[in-house]
C-alpha positions in Angstrom: -35.9 -14.4 -37.8 -33.0 -12.0 -37.0 -33.1 -8.7 -35.0 -32.2 -6.8 -38.2 -35.2 -8.4 -40.1 -37.6 -7.4 -37.3 -36.3 -3.8 -37.3 -36.6 -3.7 -41.1 -40.2 -4.7 -40.8 -40.8 -2.0 -38.1 -39.8 0.7 -40.5 -43.4 0.5 -41.7 -44.4 2.1 -38.3 -44.4 5.9 -38.5 -44.1 8.2 -35.5 -47.5 9.9 -35.2 -47.6 13.1 -37.2 -44.3 12.4 -39.0 -43.3 10.7 -42.2 -40.2 9.1 -40.5 -40.4 5.7 -38.9 -39.7 4.6 -35.3 -36.5 2.8 -36.3 -34.9 5.8 -38.0 -35.9 7.9 -35.0 -33.9 5.5 -32.8 -36.9 4.3 -30.7 -36.3 0.6 -31.2 -33.7 -0.5 -28.6 -33.7 -4.2 -29.0 -35.6 -7.0 -31.0 -35.6 -10.7 -30.8 -37.5 -13.8 -31.9 -37.9 -17.2 -30.3 -40.6 -20.0 -30.4 -42.9 -17.9 -32.5 -42.8 -14.8 -30.2 -41.2 -11.5 -31.1 -39.9 -9.4 -28.3 -39.3 -5.7 -28.9 -38.0 -3.0 -26.6 -38.9 0.6 -27.3 -38.0 3.9 -25.7 -39.4 7.4 -26.4 -39.8 10.8 -24.8 -43.3 12.2 -24.7 -46.0 13.4 -22.2 -48.9 12.7 -24.5 -50.4 9.4 -23.4 -51.9 8.7 -26.8 -48.5 8.5 -28.5 -47.1 5.4 -26.7 -50.4 3.5 -27.0 -50.6 4.3 -30.7 -47.1 3.2 -31.4 -47.6 0.0 -29.3 -50.7 -0.9 -31.3 -49.1 -0.3 -34.6 -46.0 -2.3 -33.7 -48.1 -5.2 -32.6 -50.1 -5.1 -35.8 -46.9 -4.9 -37.9 -45.2 -7.8 -36.1 -48.2 -10.1 -36.2 -48.3 -9.8 -39.9 -44.8 -11.4 -40.2 -44.6 -15.1 -41.2 -44.3 -17.4 -38.2 -45.2 -14.9 -35.6 -47.8 -16.2 -33.1 -47.3 -13.7 -30.3 -45.6 -10.4 -29.4 -44.0 -8.9 -26.2 -43.6 -5.2 -26.5 -41.7 -3.4 -23.8 -42.2 0.3 -23.9 -40.2 2.8 -21.7 -41.7 6.3 -21.7 -39.7 9.3 -20.4 -41.9 12.4 -19.8 -40.9 15.5 -21.7 -39.3 18.3 -19.7 -41.7 20.4 -17.6 -44.3 17.6 -18.0 -45.0 17.8 -14.2 -46.0 21.4 -14.5 -47.9 21.2 -17.8 -49.7 17.9 -17.4 -50.2 15.2 -20.0 -52.7 17.3 -22.0 -50.4 20.4 -22.0 -51.2 24.0 -21.5 -49.9 25.4 -24.8 -52.2 27.4 -27.0 -54.7 25.4 -29.0 -53.2 24.5 -32.3 -49.6 24.8 -31.1 -47.0 22.0 -31.4 -47.1 21.8 -27.6 -50.4 19.9 -27.9 -48.4 17.1 -29.4 -46.4 16.4 -26.3 -47.8 18.5 -23.4 -44.7 20.8 -23.5 -44.6 24.3 -22.1 -42.2 27.1 -23.1 -39.4 28.3 -20.8 -40.5 31.3 -18.7 -39.8 34.6 -20.3 -40.0 33.6 -24.0 -42.9 35.4 -25.6 -42.9 33.9 -29.0 -41.0 30.9 -30.6 -40.6 30.5 -34.4 -39.0 27.7 -36.3 -37.0 28.5 -39.5 -37.0 25.5 -41.8 -36.3 24.6 -45.4 -37.0 20.9 -46.0 -34.0 20.9 -48.4 -30.4 21.7 -47.6 -28.3 24.2 -49.5 -30.9 27.0 -49.7 -29.1 29.3 -47.3 -31.4 28.7 -44.4 -28.8 29.4 -41.6 -27.7 32.5 -43.4 -31.3 33.6 -43.6 -31.8 32.8 -39.9 -28.9 34.8 -38.6 -29.9 37.8 -40.7 -33.5 37.5 -39.7 -32.4 37.4 -36.0 -30.3 40.5 -36.4 -33.0 42.3 -38.3 -35.5 41.5 -35.5 -33.0 42.6 -32.9 -32.5 45.9 -34.6 -36.2 46.4 -35.0 -36.9 45.7 -31.3 -34.0 47.8 -30.1 -35.4 50.8 -32.1 -38.6 50.2 -30.1 -36.7 50.3 -26.8 -36.5 46.5 -26.3 -32.8 45.6 -26.9 -31.4 42.1 -26.3 -34.8 40.3 -26.6 -34.1 38.0 -29.6 -32.7 34.5 -29.3 -31.3 32.1 -31.9 -31.2 28.4 -31.1 -29.2 26.5 -33.7 -30.7 23.0 -33.9 -28.5 21.9 -36.8 -26.6 19.5 -34.5 -24.5 17.8 -37.2 -23.6 21.0 -39.1 -23.8 24.0 -36.8 -22.7 27.2 -38.7 -24.5 29.8 -36.7 -21.6 30.6 -34.4 -19.3 31.4 -37.4 -21.9 33.7 -39.0 -22.7 35.4 -35.7 -19.0 36.0 -34.9 -19.0 34.0 -31.7 -16.0 32.0 -30.7 -16.2 31.6 -26.9 -17.6 28.7 -24.9 -20.8 29.2 -22.8 -20.5 29.1 -19.1 -22.8 27.3 -16.6 -24.6 29.1 -13.8 -26.8 27.1 -11.4 -26.8 24.2 -13.8 -28.0 26.4 -16.7 -26.0 27.1 -19.9 -25.7 30.8 -20.5 -26.2 31.8 -24.1 -23.6 34.0 -25.8 -24.6 37.3 -27.3 -23.5 39.3 -30.3 -25.2 41.8 -32.6 -28.0 42.0 -30.0 -28.9 38.3 -30.4 -28.5 35.6 -27.8 -27.2 32.4 -29.3 -26.9 28.7 -28.3 -25.5 26.1 -30.7 -23.7 22.7 -30.6 -20.9 24.6 -32.4 -20.3 26.5 -29.1 -19.9 23.2 -27.2 -17.6 21.1 -29.3 -14.2 21.6 -31.0 -14.2 22.8 -34.6 -12.6 19.5 -35.8 -14.9 17.2 -33.8 -17.8 15.7 -35.8 -21.1 14.9 -34.0 -21.8 11.2 -34.6 -25.0 10.6 -32.7 -28.2 8.6 -33.1 -31.7 10.0 -32.7 -32.1 9.8 -28.8 -29.0 12.0 -28.3 -30.3 14.6 -30.8 -33.6 14.6 -29.0 -31.9 15.1 -25.6 -29.8 18.0 -26.9 -32.7 19.8 -28.4 -34.6 19.4 -25.0 -31.5 20.8 -23.2 -31.3 23.8 -25.5 -34.9 24.6 -24.7 -35.1 24.0 -21.0 -31.5 24.1 -19.7 -30.4 27.4 -21.3 -31.1 30.6 -19.4 -32.6 32.5 -22.3 -34.0 35.3 -20.1 -36.7 37.6 -21.3 -37.1 37.2 -25.1 -39.7 38.7 -27.5 -38.8 36.1 -30.1 -36.8 32.9 -30.0 -35.8 31.8 -33.6 -35.0 28.1 -34.0 -32.7 27.3 -36.9 -33.7 23.7 -37.9 -31.6 21.3 -40.1 -33.1 20.2 -43.4 -35.6 17.4 -43.5 -38.3 16.1 -41.1 -36.1 14.1 -38.7 -35.0 13.9 -35.1 -34.5 17.6 -34.4 -37.9 18.5 -35.8 -39.6 15.7 -33.8 -37.8 16.8 -30.6 -38.7 20.4 -31.1 -42.4 19.5 -31.6 -42.3 17.5 -28.4 -40.5 20.1 -26.3 -41.3 23.7 -27.4 -44.8 25.0 -28.3 -44.2 26.9 -31.5 -46.1 30.0 -32.6 -45.3 29.2 -36.2 -42.7 28.5 -38.8 -41.0 30.3 -41.6 -40.1 28.2 -44.6 -37.0 29.1 -46.7 -36.7 28.1 -50.3 -34.9 29.0 -53.5 -36.8 29.6 -56.7 -36.1 26.4 -58.6 -38.4 23.4 -58.6 -35.9 21.0 -57.0 -36.1 23.2 -53.9 -39.7 24.2 -53.9 -41.0 20.6 -54.1 -39.1 19.7 -50.9 -40.0 23.0 -49.2 -43.7 22.1 -49.7 -43.2 18.8 -47.9 -41.6 20.7 -45.0 -44.6 23.0 -44.9 -46.9 20.1 -44.8 -45.0 18.6 -42.0 -45.7 21.6 -39.8 -49.3 21.5 -40.7 -49.5 17.9 -39.6 -48.2 18.8 -36.1 -50.5 21.9 -35.9 -47.8 24.5 -36.3 -49.0 27.6 -38.2 -47.0 28.5 -41.3 -46.2 32.2 -40.8 -44.8 32.6 -44.3 -42.4 31.6 -47.1 -39.2 33.4 -47.8 -37.4 33.1 -51.2 -33.6 33.1 -51.0 -31.2 33.7 -53.9 -34.0 35.2 -56.0 -31.8 37.1 -58.4 -28.3 38.3 -59.1 -27.6 41.8 -60.2 -24.5 42.2 -62.4 -22.2 45.3 -62.4 -24.3 46.8 -65.2 -27.3 46.7 -63.0 -29.1 43.9 -64.9 -30.9 41.3 -62.9 -30.4 37.6 -63.7 -32.7 34.9 -62.3 -30.0 32.3 -61.9 -32.3 29.8 -60.2 -35.5 30.5 -62.0 -38.4 32.7 -61.0 -41.7 32.4 -59.0 -40.9 29.4 -56.9 -41.3 31.1 -53.6 -44.7 32.6 -54.6 -45.9 29.3 -55.9 -44.8 27.5 -52.7 -46.5 30.1 -50.5 -49.7 29.9 -52.6 -49.7 26.1 -52.4 -49.4 26.1 -48.7 -51.8 29.0 -48.1 -49.2 31.2 -46.6 -47.9 34.7 -47.5 -44.6 35.3 -49.3 -42.6 37.3 -46.8 -39.9 38.5 -49.2 -37.3 37.7 -51.8 -33.6 37.9 -50.8 -31.1 38.6 -53.7 -28.0 36.5 -54.3 -25.1 38.7 -53.3 -21.4 37.8 -52.7 -21.5 40.3 -49.8 -24.0 38.2 -47.9 -21.7 35.2 -48.0 -18.7 37.3 -47.2 -20.3 39.0 -44.2 -21.4 35.6 -42.9 -17.9 34.2 -43.2 -16.6 37.3 -41.3 -19.1 36.9 -38.5 -21.0 40.1 -39.2 -24.3 39.4 -41.0 -25.2 41.7 -43.9 -28.0 43.3 -41.8 -25.3 44.5 -39.5 -22.5 45.1 -42.0 -24.5 47.0 -44.6 -27.8 48.0 -42.9 -28.8 50.3 -45.7 -28.1 47.8 -48.5 -30.7 46.1 -50.7 -30.4 42.7 -48.9 -30.5 44.2 -45.4 -33.6 46.1 -46.3 -35.3 42.9 -47.5 -34.5 41.2 -44.2 -35.8 44.2 -42.3 -39.1 44.1 -44.2 -39.4 40.3 -43.5 -38.6 40.9 -39.8 -41.3 43.7 -39.6 -43.9 41.5 -41.3 -43.1 38.5 -39.0 -43.2 40.6 -35.9 -46.5 42.1 -36.9 -48.0 38.6 -37.3 -46.6 37.5 -34.0 -47.9 40.5 -32.2 -51.4 39.5 -33.2 -50.9 36.3 -31.4 -51.6 36.4 -27.6 -48.6 35.5 -25.5 -48.6 32.1 -23.7 -49.4 32.0 -20.0 
């Protein structure tokens, strides 16, 4: 029995709370077979004592079902999540938060943290994220609280937030902390700020997990009312790392109206429910296009966002029109909320920001 055959069998073992398996998450470091005994080496990062034991039990069960296997040796290396010493294995996050999955605590000074997810790629989630961040920043500044919004770009493989936020500099380091860069009243950290534009990120799961942890705990975010986390599509390494590292107050799900998008969006919503992260609402992007004659065209269908929200038991936060100006403003590094604050699209983002902030303000801050 080869190492590859053993790893193929271990793809049946899912990480607790996720649909992805331990092999695709990069937790299986080595595997071998000799004299009827399978030896497997695993490595994971968590401060929840139940997770390693669950995985070890499931791995043993999976291996013993293979033909010719009489015994197993499972070596399991566990690295505590950052801040585990302060938070303890059980965690001090609010009941129902993702911090309960891994005992994580938020960095000091961050009042609320919210994930922006889509499940499916190509729905304009990063464009939505930067405009929502700018809308929140404008709303808080009007209330006398400027500079209290952060945007963490966790799309490690395809970071586009720096381009759309008009940030081209490299972050500096102070006292071993990365300093986020700021524009349009939003503090930003992204892999795109740390690598050359022509350098692809070719990493396995553990490196993604480490990067997300560093973005949470090794960036000096300062005092923030809201930290938005722009997640990549899917339910993979970045999502798992975030659930282990940062207690989330909730998630906003972005979809377009058509069925091909909403079906995947619902799966993304169910993922958050599995890890006890409240779904704060659904936003429908590219809802309609208005031609020069003022006639609306539902290019991607109608009603998908509302149907997704209803299926997940969450509110529909708003519908963002499809406008060339949104794309152009993002390419120019000035999001539409900043470039045309009185325009139709900007007003939708402002409404969504106000609704989101109202929901968050009903949630007690973490201690």
